[in-house]
N, C-alpha and C positions, 0 to 999 in steps of 0.2 A: 405513482404520483403524476399529476398533470404537469406538463412542461410548457414553458413559454417559447413560442416559435416565430415571433414576428421578425421580419427582415431587419428592422431597426435594432431590435435587441441583439440579434445574431451579429450584426455589424459591430455593435459596441463590445460584445464579448470577444470577437476576433481580435480587437485592438488590445485587449487586456489579458488574454490567456495565451501564454507562451509555451509551446511544446518543448519538452525537455531536450529533444534532439536539436531543435533550432537554437536553443540557448547554448548548448555545448559547442555547436559548430561555430557560433559567433564569439566565443570567449577564449579562444586559445591564445590570443596575443594580449599585449598590454592595453590598458584603457587609460584614457585621460580623464582625470577627475574634474567635474564642474565645481562651481563654487559650493562649498559645504559638502561635497561628495568625495568619497575615497578615490584615490588614483591607484596606479600599478595594477596588480592582479586582484586586489581586494574587490569583492563583489562579483567575481567570476568563478567558473567551475572548470576544473581541469578536464581535458578530453583524454580518456584512458580506455583502451580496449579491454575486454574482460579476460582474455586469455582462454586457454582450453583447446580441446581438439576439434570443436565444431567449426565448420565453415559458415560464417554468417554473411558472406559477401553476396549471396543471391537473394537476401531478404529485401523487401521494399525499404526505401530510405527511412521512412517514418518509423518502421518497426525496428530496423537495425540500430537507429539512434538510441532507442531505449535501453540497449545493452551497454552503452558507454558508461564506464565506471562501475559496472555490475560487480557486486562484492564477492562473487564466487566465479571460478572458471566455468565456462560453458562447454560441455562435452557432447559427443554424439549420444543419442538415447539408446539405452539397453533394450528398448521396445521397438526399435526401428523395423525389425522383421517379425514383430509379434503376429502370429497367425490369427486370422479373423475367427471369432466365435459367434455362433448364432445367438440372437436375442430372443425374448426380452431379458434384460440383465438385472441382477440384484446388486444394488450399490450400497456399500458401507460408508458411513460418515463418522469419523472420529474427531471430536473436538476436545481441546485441552483446557478450555476456559469458557464460561458463559456469562460472566457478570458485567458485560457491557453491551451497548446497543449494536455494535458491529457484528459480534458473534450471533446475537439474537436475530438481527436482520438477515444474516447469511443463512441461518438455519431455516427461517421462515421462507426465504426465497427458494432454497433447495427443496423444501417440501412442495412448493408450488411448481417448481421445475419438474420434479419427479412425477407429479400428477399429470402434467402436460405430456411428458414422454411415456407415461403409462397409456394414455389415450392414443399415442402414436405407435404403440407396440414396441417401444425401445426399452422401457424399464418395467420390471415386474414388482419390485419392492425396494424401499429405502429403509436401511437399518442405521439408526443414529445413536451415538453414545457421547458422554461427556465425562472427563476425569477431574475437573476442577483443580488443575495445576499439579496433579499427581502423576508424574511420568510413569511410575511403575504400574499404576492402575490403567493408564492409557495403553501401555504395552500389552497388558493382560486383555484389555478390551479388543485390541487389534488382533491379538492371537485368537481370540474367540471368533472374530469375523472370518479369519482364515480357516479355522476348523469348521465353520458353518458353510464354507465354500461360496462366499460372495464372489461376484465376478470382477469387481474393481473396488478399491478403497480410496476415498478422498479423505485426507486428514489435515488437521492443523496441529502438527507436533509441538510439544513444549520444549524441545531441545533440538539443535541442529545435528547432534551426534548420537544421542542416547537411543534412538530408534533404528539405527542402522541394521541391527541384528534382525528385528522383526520385519523390517522392510525386505531384507533378503529372503526371509521365510515366505513372504507374500510372492515375491518374484519366482522363487522355486516352485510355488504352488500354481503358477500361471495366472496370478492376480495382479494386474497393473496397480501400482501405488502412486497416487497423485497427491502431492502436497499443495496446500493453498496458503499463500501469504506467510510461509514459514519454511524457507529453504533448508534442506537437509544435505549432508555431505555424501550420503549413500549414492552410488552410481545406479542403483536400481529403482530410483524414484524419478518422476517427472514433476518438476517444481513449477507450478503455475503461480506467477509472482509478479509484483511490480518491482521496479528498481529502487528499493528503499535507500540505498546508499546515495543514488543520484537525487532522489527526493530530498534527503537530508542536506546534501551539499547545495542544491538549488535554493532551499529555504534559507539556510544560513547565509549564503552569498547575498540573497536579496535583502534579508534582515540587516546584514552588515551595511548595505548601502543606505537603508532607511535610518540606521543609527549614525550615519556619517562616518563610518569606518573606524570608530573608536569607542571605548568604554567597556564596562563589565556586562556580560550577558549570562543569563540563567537558562539552563537546559533541563526540561522536565521530560524524562524518558517514559516509555511504557513499562513493560515488565522486564526487569533485569534477567538476562539469559535467554529471553525469547528471541528467535532469529531476526524477526522484523525490527524489534526494538534495538537490538545490537547493531544492525546495519544502519538504521537511521542515525544512531548515536555516532557511528564512525563517519557518516556523511556530514553531520554537524561539525565534527572535529575538522574534517578536511576543508569545508567551506570557510570556517572561521580562521583556520591556519593560514589562509592567504591574506589575512588582514593583521599585520603586526601590532596594530594598536587596539585590537579586540582581545579581551581575555574572558575565557569561560570561568566565571567566578563560582559556579555551583552546578552540580549534577544531581537531580532528584529522581526518585522512582514514583511516578504518578499512577502506574498500573492501568493506564487508559480509563481511569475512573475519576469523575469530577470530585466526589467527596475526598478521595485519597489525595488527589492533586491539590485540592485546596488546603488540606491539613499539612502536607509536607511543604507547600509553598509558604504558608503562614509560619511554620516552624523555622524555615530558612530566613525569612524576612525579619523575624523577631530577633535573630542572633547575628544578622548581617545588615547593619544600618546603612551601609554604603549605597550610593546611587546606582541603579541599573540602567543600562542603555537599551536593552531589548530582552525578550524571552522567546525561546522556541520550545514547542512541545510536540510529542509524537502522535497527537491526534485526539480531538474531542475534549481537550482539557482547558481550552481558552477561557471559557466563562469562569471557571473556578480560579484560574490564575488572575484574571482581571479583578475578580471579587476580592482575592487576597491582597492585591495591591491597594485596592480602595479601602479595605478594612484596616490596613496598616498606615493609612494616610498618605499613600504614594500616588503619583500620577500614573496614568496608563502609559506604557512604552510600546514601541513597535513589537508585534507578535508574529511569529511563524507557527503555523498549524499544519502538520503533515496530513491530517485527514479530519476536517472539522465535522462536528455534528450540527444539526439545524440550529440549536440554541447558540452555539459558538458563532455562527455566521450572523445571527441577529445581534449578538453582543458586539461583534466587530463593526457592524454597520452603525451601531449606536455610539461607539467610542473611538474606533480607529478605522474609519472607512478608507482612508488613504495611506495608512501606515501598517499594513499587514502583508504577509505573503502566505499562500496556502497551496496545498496540492490536494489530491483526492485519491483514495483507494476504496471506491464504492463497493460495499459487500455484495450488492445484487449482481453487478456485472462481473465481479470476481468469481462468485460461486457459479454463475452461468458458464464462465470460461472453463472452470475446473470440471464441471459435468460434461461439457462438450468434449473436452480433451479425453476424459475417461471413455465416453462412448466412441469417439473416433478411434482411439487406440484399440478398443475391443473389436471394432469393425475391421481392423487391419489396415488403417489408413497410413500407418508408418510415421510416428513422430520423429522429427529430425534431431531434436536436442533434448538434453536433460533439464533445461530451463526454458520455459515459455514465458517471456517477460513483456509486460505492458510498458509503454512509454509514458512516464508520469508527466502531467502538466504542471506548469507553474502558474498560479492564479494570483492576480493582484489588481487593485484599483476599485474605486467605488462603483463604476459601471458594471463590473462583474458581479458584485454583491447584489445590485438591483436586479440583475438577470437571474442570479442563482437562487435567491431567497424566494420561496413560494408562499402564496396566501395560506394563512393558518399557522405558519410557524411562529413560535414565540421564544423568548429567552430561556424558557424551561423545556423546550422541545429536545428530548434526548436521542431521538432517532438519528441514524446516520444520514448525512446529506448525500443525495445522489451526485453524480458527476454534473458539473455545470452544463446547461444547454449548449449544444454545439461542440462539446468536448467528449469525443468518443473514448471509451475505455474498453479494451478487448472487443472491438466491433466484430460481430459474427462473420461478416464478409471478408475479414482478413485472417481468420483462423487457419484457412487452408495453407497459408504461407509457411506454417510451422510443420507441415506434413508432406510426405513424398507422394502420396496418392489420395489427395483430398477429395471429399465429396460433401455436399451440403447436408446439414441436419435440419430437422424441422425447427421453426422459430420458437423461442421461449417467450413466456408472458412479459 
């Protein structure tokens, strides 16, 4: 998609996009509430190292900050001394769910990436499967990839623990196992991820400020049990917990689907007539939530969106241009990073950690929406929004920081 690059727009964006690391660094102490704003720790995010055996001290500050509050310990990678294998490589891709735009955009991008790396002599074939939320089927599909001797597997597992056995099988077969946006507890995986916990905590902290630090809030999660959804939910809890006058009045499962999110929100609103102060959701469900509020005769309230689609951004600009908080987990840059990590590992570049984590941005303000929204987007546009202009997400030139012997890879489209 075409991106807007004028200096004026970039300047406006810089003023309204706050990197997660900068927010954390500036929020460890108490805050003084202005008129109508919460005081104390409300509206701030705790600064917490992730723990684990990995030494993150040598990372550039902007990358290191993204690990603050990470929801799992970060350990040294089991693939740190993986012996280089000659290419071109056969890459397996195992998806657990396909019924939303994020997954569809990720697969489309991976197909384009694989074609680019085929021309560069790095990839020979891409084999993709989908299990539609059936963990047993996904495990069978991954086992089949192992038996077919793919060179590396990129997966979005449907559980943080259920796949540990098959991940170990891949490791024993000399097949690096890369997860995308779905952290697993196996020590034999490399988790390419964003910091969902930090994303959730930043969103809830900012939404709490927009709500004046008090009132009932509604949380619309993704898929219950999915690692990303669970981590976001814990982040929301942590952010709101710093506001004693905020109460989470309801927790719904929207499944990252607008029809589902609208249905469950309508059901909740019909049985809970009390006033809401704000809503947060785990990505791409903002339009449905605002429609449900309108349909039940309620006014729009401040909204937090962990990963908006294009239509959600249009809806925010129409109804809440100054009363929203958003982050971004763009599928294109995410899958780019996963493929680069897989290739770099196969080349023997030596991944340092079992979690390669992007630093999530916090996005707010009308100026950002004006820069973020692109011509042709409408309120019904379901495709995932890319990262805002000027907001890098897993930039290729920083990937080497996660490896002991980095070397550049060809650019992706």
